[in-house]
N, C-alpha and C positions, 0 to 999 in steps of 0.2 A: 344395437344400432350404432353406426359410425358417428363419432363426434365431428364437429366442424373443424375447419383448418386450425384455428387458434388453440382450441382445447386439445386437438390431436397432437400438435407440436409440443404443447406444455406437458401433456401426460407422458409423452415419450421422453422429454427432457428430465422429468422427475424420476422416471424409471431408471434412466441412465445414471443419474446421481446416486440413487439408491443402490444400484448395482456396484458402483465404484466404491461405495462405503463398506461393502462387504469385505471382510478379511478372509482371504482365501489362501490356502497353501498351494504351492506349485504342484501341478499335476503332470505325471509322466505320460508319455505317448500310449503306453500299454494300458494304463489306468483309464485314460480318456476314451479309448476304444471300448472298454468294458462299460463305462458310464453311459456312452452313447446308445447302449442297448438296454439300459436300466428300465424296469417296468414302470417306475414312477415318473410321470411326465414332468413334474416340477424339477426333479433331479436332472433330467435331460435338458430342460429349458435353461437351468442354471449353467450347465456346461455350454450350451449354445451362445450364452451371453459373454463368455470368457474370451479374452483376446490373446491368451497364451496357449491356445489349442492349435494343433497342426491343421493346415488347410483341408487335408483329406477327411478329417473327422467332421469339420464344419460342412463340407460338401455332402457327407453322408447324412447329416442331420437336416439338410435342406429338403430331404424327401421324407421326413418324419411324418407319421400319421397325425400328430397333434398340431393344430394351427398355432398354439402358443410357442411351441418349440420353433416352428418355422418363422414366426414373427421375430424371435430373438436372433435367428440366423440372418434374417433380412436386415435387421438394424445393426448387426455386427460389422464394423468396418474392416475386420480381418477376413471376412468371408470371401472366398475366391470368386472371381467374376463368373466363372462357369456355373457356380451355384446360383449366383444372382440371376443369370439367364433363365434358370429353371423357375425361380421364385417370381420372375416378372410375369409369368403366366399362371400364377397360383390362383386357385379358385376362391380363396378367402380374401375379401376386400382389404382387411386390416394388414395382411401380409404385404400386399402390393403397396399400400400406403406407407408402411414402414420402409419398404425398399425405395420408394420414390423420395422420401425424406432423406435417406442416406445417400443415394446416388446424386440427388440434387445438390447436396452439400459437398460431395467429393469432386464432381465434374469441374466446378469453377477453379479448383486448385490443381487439376491435372496438368502436367507440364510436358513439354516436348521431350524431356529426359525420360519419361516413362516409356516402358517398352511398347513397341508398335502393337503387339498382341493385346496388352492390357488396355491401351487406349481404344482399340477397335472393339474389344468385348464390352468396355464401359459404354461406348456410344451405341452399341447394339441394345444393351439393357435400356438405355435412355430412350431410344427410338420406340421400343415396345411400350414403355410406360407412357410416352407422350401420346400414344394412340389408345390408351386404356379406356374402356367403356365407362368407368366411374369418374365423374368430374373432379372429385376430391383428389384422386391420384394425380390427375393432370395439373390441378391447382397447386398441390404441394410441390410438384416439379417446377412449375412456372415461377413460383415465389422464390425458390432457391436459386434458380439460374438466371433470373431477370437482369442481373448486372454483369453476367459473365460474357467474355468474348471468346471463350474456349469451346463453346458448344457448336456443333455443326449447324450451319445456317438453315439447312432444310428443316431441322427440328424446331428451331426458333420460329421459322415461318409458319409451320403448321400450328404451333401453339398460338401465335398471333392472330390466326384466322379461326380460332376455336369458336364453336357455337355458344359456349358459355362465357359470359363476361368475366366471371371470377378467374377464369383460366387465361383469357386473352389480355385482360387489362394490365397485369404486371409486366408482361412482355412488351405490350404497346407503349407503356409509359416509360420503361427504363432500358430496354435492351439496346446496347450499343451496336448490335449487329444489323439493326434495321436502318437502312439509309433512306434518303428522300424518295428514291424510286420505289422501294418496298412500301413505304407509307402511302405514297400516292396510289399504288395499285390496291392497297387495302381499303383506302377511303372510297375508291371508285367501285369496289366490289360489293357494295351493300352489306357491310359487316354487321355483327350483332349490335343491338341497341346499346349505346354507351361506349362503343369502341372509339368513336371520334373524340369523345371527352377525354378518354385515356391518352390518346395521341396529343391532345391539346395541353396535357399536363407535363409533357416531356421536358427534361432539363434545358433543351434547346429546340426551338421550333423555327424553321426557316420561313421566309416569306412565301416560298412556293407551297409549303404545307399549309400555312395560314390561309392562303388564297383558296386552296382546295376545300378546306374545312368550311369556310364561309360560303363557297359556291355550293356545297352540299345542303345548305339551308337547315343544318342541324343547330338550332338556336341554343340548346343547353351546351353544346360543344363550343359554340362561338362565345358564350358567356365565360366558359372555362378558359378559353384562349385569352380573352381580355384580362382575366385575373392572373394570368401567367406573365410575370414581368420579363421572363426570358423568351417570350414569343415575339418574333419579329413580324410586325404587321404594317404593310404598306399603307400609305394615306388613302389610296384608291380603295383598298380592301376595307379600311376603317369606314370610309364613306358608305360602302355597301351595308356594313353592320348598322350604321346610323340610319340608313334608309329603312332597314327592317325594323329597327326599334321605334322609329317615328310612326309606324303604321298603327300603333296601339293607342294613339291619343283619344280616339273615339270608340275604342274596343277594349274595355276594362278587363275582359276575360282572355285577351290574346296572350299567348306565351311569350311574345316579344318583350313583355315587361321585365323578364329576367335579364335583359341586356342593359337596362337603365343604370343600375348601380355600378356594375363592372365598367361601363363606359365612363361614368363620372370618375371612377378611381384609376382609370388608365393614365399613367404618368405623362405620356408625351402628346396629349391632345393639343392640336393646334388651336389658335384663337377662332378660326373659322369653324372647326368642329365643335368647340365649346358653345359658340353661338347657336349652332344647329340643335345641339342636345338640349340647350336651355329652353327650346321651344316646346318640348313635350314632356319633360320629367316633372315629378311632383315637387311641391314646395320644400319638403324636407331634403330632397336631393339637390335642389338649387342651393340650399344653405351649404351642403357638403361641397358642392361645386366651387363655391366662392372661397371656401377655406383651403381646398386642395390645390388650387391653380392660381398662378399669377395672371391677372386679367389686364389687358390694355384698355384704354378709355372706351373705345367703341364696344368692346365685349362687356365691360362693366355696365354700360347703358342697356345693352340687350338683356343681360341677366337680371338687372334691377327691374326692368319693365316686365320680364317674365314673372318675377316674384310678386309684383303688384297685381298682375293678371290672375295668378293662382290664388292670391288672398281674396280676390273678389268672387271666385268661383264658389257656387253653392249647389249642393252641400259638398264639403270636402270628404268625399266618399271613403277614401283610404283611412283618414283619421277616425271617421265614424265607425267603420268596421273594426278597427283596432280597439276602440273603446268597448264595443259590444263584446268582442272576444275576451277582453280583459275582465269585463263584468261576469261573463260565463265562467271564466277561470276562478275568479274570487269566490263565486257562489258554488263551486264544485260541480258545474253543469257540463263541463267538457267530458261527457261520458258517451257510452254507446247509444244510450237513449237520447241524450241531448243532441248528438251529431246526426242521429237518424232523421230528425226533423229538418235540419239544415240541408242534408243530402236530398231529402224529398223535395224541399223548396228550391233546390238548385242554387243555394247561397254559397257559391264557390269561394268568394273572397273571405267570408266568415269562416269557412272550413279551413282555409289555408292559415289564417291567423290563429284559429283555435288549436290546430294541430301543432303549429310552431310553439305555442305557449306550453301545451301539454307535453310535447316531446323534448322541449328545451333545445330547439333547433332554430336557427335564424329564419325569419319569414321568407327571405329571398331564396334560401336553400330548400325550404319546404315547397315553395312554388315550383322550383326547378325539378324537384322529385316528382310532383304530381304531373308536371308537363312532360316529363320524360316518357310517360306511358310504359314504364318498365314495371311489370307486375311484382317482381321480387323486391325492388326498392320501396315501392308503395306499401307492400305488405310489411316490410321492415319498419316503415314509418308508423304504421298503425300499431305495431307491436311496441315500439318505443314510447308511443303515447299511452300505452296501457289499455288499448282497446281490444275487443275480441275479434276472432277471425271473420265473423259475419260482417262486421263493420269494415274490415280490411277488404273483403270481397266487394262491398258496396262502393268503397272508395275507388277500387280498380275499375269497376264496371260503369258506375254512374257519374263519377266525378272526373276520373282521369281518362275514361274511355279506352282502356287497355284492349288491344285486339283479343278476341275470344281465345285464340290459340296460345296467347301469352299470359292469360290470367292464371294466377296461382290459387289453386283451390284448397279447401280445408282438408286436413287429414281426419279420417273417421267422421267427417261432416261438421266437426266443431273446432278442432285443434289446428294450430299453426303447423304447416307441413315443412317449413324450413327450420333448421336448427338456429339457436340463438347466436351462435358464432357466425353462421352465414348471414343472418340479418344484420349483425353488427358490421360485418365486412361491407355489405351493400350500402349501409348508411355512411360508413367512413369513406367510401369511394366518392360520395357527394360532399361530405363535410370536410374532407381532407384531414 
C-alpha cells in the first residue's frame, strides 16, 4: 500500500542518501549493458540508480519487468525524458509517484537555455502526471511546483481545479501563475470544499478576491481571510462579514461563531466596526478586544457597556461548557464511549470543547473543522483525538452533517481508511 505524501517523500530521500553513500567503481559502457540484463533484479536496480550510466542503458531499463528497477529509473535525474514519457504511464503507482517527485523538482529549475526538445518532453511528462488517476501522484506534483513560474499555465490551472483538496490547495495557496481573473473564475465555479480557504491564505489577496470570497458565503474561508494580515479587505466587505457574524447572537450553534475571534484580531478595525463587534462577542473576546485595539472615548463606553451586559447574562454557557469539557478530560472521559452520549444528546458545544482538549487543537479551529463539513478533515480530527473510526463516522454524520457522498467510511468496517500522513496534512491545512 502506498504511503502518504510526507512518508513517501521521506522514504525516497532516505533511499537517495543511502544510494549516495555506496562506494561504487566506475562502470564501462560495455559492462553496464551486460549488467542491465543481469538475472538478479537487485543488481539491475542498483545499476538503474547510478548517475554515471549512459542514457541508452537507462532507457532500456525503463521497460524492465521488475517495478523496483523502474522505480529507480523514475527517480534517477539522469534518465532521458523519452524514458520518463514511458514511465509516466506505468501501471505501478509507486513508479509514477517517484517520477512525479523527480519531475516536480526538475521543472521549477528548467531554464530557457535548455533545449527546446528537452523542455517540450519535460512538459509532456508533467502534463500526463497532472492528469494521473492517483491523487498522490498529482499531490506530489502540486507540492513541488506550487512556487514555480516555469510551469505551463494550463497545467497549473488543471491542478488548481482538481477535485481533491490535497492537490488543489498547494497551487491555490502559492502559485504565482494564478492571477485575480483565474482566482475569480475558480471561486465562482463551485470548487472543492476548502478551496476558498486555500485562496484566502495566499501571500497577497486583493480586495477583488476578498470581495468574492465573502460573497460566496464560505464562512471558514472568510475566517481564514481575516486571519491573513496580507489580505486586503475593503470596509464595505468587512461590514458584510460583521453582518454574518452578528447573526449568531441568539444561535449558539451557528457556524458564524468562527468569525468572532478573527474579527477581534483584525488589525485595521475601525472604531465603528469595533462598536458593532462588541455587541455580540463573548466576554472573553471583549477583553481581547480592549487589549488589541486603541479605543476612542465613545468606543470605550460601548465596549464597557457590552462587558457589563455580558457579565449579567446567566448562565455563561461557553464558560460552563468549557468547564464540563475540562472535567471530562481530567477524569479521562473523553473517549469513544464518553462522546457517544454527547453525540446522542446533540451536545455540540461540549463535543467541540472535548475534541479540542483531546486533540490538543484550539477550540476555534476545532469548531471550524466541524463546520467545514469536510469528511476527511473531520475524520483526521477524530484520529488526532485518539478515537475510533466508528466515532469518526458519527461525528461526520450526526454532528457535522457531512453530505452522504462526502462521508469517509471505514476500511474493513473498523479501520481508518486514510493514511496517517493524509490525516496530518488535512489537519495542518486548518491549523497552519
